[in-house]
C-alpha positions, 0 to 999 in steps of 0.5 A: 254080677254084683247088684248096683250100689244104692249110692250110684246114680241110676243109668238113664234108659238108652245111655249106651246110644249116647255113648255109641253116638259119641264113639262113632263121631270121634271115630269119624273125625279121626278117620276123616283127618287121617284120610286127608293126610294119607289119601288126599295128601294134605299137610297136617296143620298141627305137624306144621305147628310142631315143626315151626316150634321145634325149628326143624327142616321143612322137608320133614313136613310130609313125613310128619303128616304121614305119621300123623295120618297113621296115628289118627287111623289107629286112634279111629279104630281104638275109639270105635272098638273101645275108647280109652283115656290115653287115646282120647287125651292124645286126640284132644291134644292133637285136634287142639293143635290143629285148631290152634295152628292157624291162630299161632301162625297167622293170627286167625282166631275165627279158624280156632273157634270153627274147630273147637267142636272136634276138640270138645268131642273126644274130651266129652267122650272121655268124661262119659265113657272113661276107661280104664277103669270103667267108672259108674254113671254120674249124672253130675259128670254127664251134665258137665260133659254135655254142657261142654259139648253144647257150648262147643257146638254153639260156638262152632256153628256160630263161628261157621256163620261168621266165616260165611259172612267173611266169605261174602265180603272177601271170598274164601273157602266157602265161595270157592266150594259153592262155585265148584259145586255149582260147576260140578252140577252143571249150574251157571251161577253168578257171584251175586247168587253165590253170596245169596246162598252164603247169606241163607247159610249164614242165617241158618247157622246163626238161627240154629246156634241161637236156638240150641243155646237158648232153648231145649227144643229137640227139633232144633237139634235134629235139624242142626244135625241134618244141616251139618251133614248137608254142609259137609256134603258140599265138599263131595258136590265140589270135589267129587271122590276127592272130597270124601275125606273132608266130608267124613271129617265135617259130617262127624260134627253132627254127632254132637247135636245127636248125642245131646238129643238122645240124652234129652230123650233117654234121661227120663226117670221112671216113677213107680206107679201110685195105687190110689185106694178106692 
């Protein structure tokens, strides 16, 4: 092996763990969305958007969603084994179309903001684990990539909090999920209790997003990762085995704070010992 170039930035200890965390997270989100299309039978929002733009027959929507599911499953496999820039660019574009579809079709800007993180994660993985060809480590490129990831994380979590506020006022997906979860667990809850739970979740979302935005508190990142997994688990509590695909898709968001947290831990430059003469 050739010696490292003196012009290259030193690779932080544990850098492979940061890359591996992002690989697993992107693999999870691709696999989760693939399962939603192939197993749960959910139509693809991106395929619906493309069908609308191309003005094709509505009967082809199911075929497009199935095709998208197989493509996402292949992307998940390649990302886990060895991510490459063609696969990651395709993932960025597809998740971008998934996020943009509600805004284009119905004008729902909030849905776009909530889904900004699944778009950012494959983009960040592309920057920090580019191949082929493999690029040497660059602290500048890494800081830009993780800065993008941090901003996307804050936007997505804060937008999720706003979505819970909307659910308190007008109802919606989160109200239905909490009601179904309570029923599945054998609990009897009123609409007021559900709104109280949503208010607590709203406060947690906004508080954690603000902490991640304004500080380098490592505990906040770890707590946010656990909180995102807990939010994703509501899908399983509400839908049982049918919620596994949604859980996998939403739990992948926890990879973002974990990757940032690992970088903050491992990006430490060791100083050579200084011998003080006696």
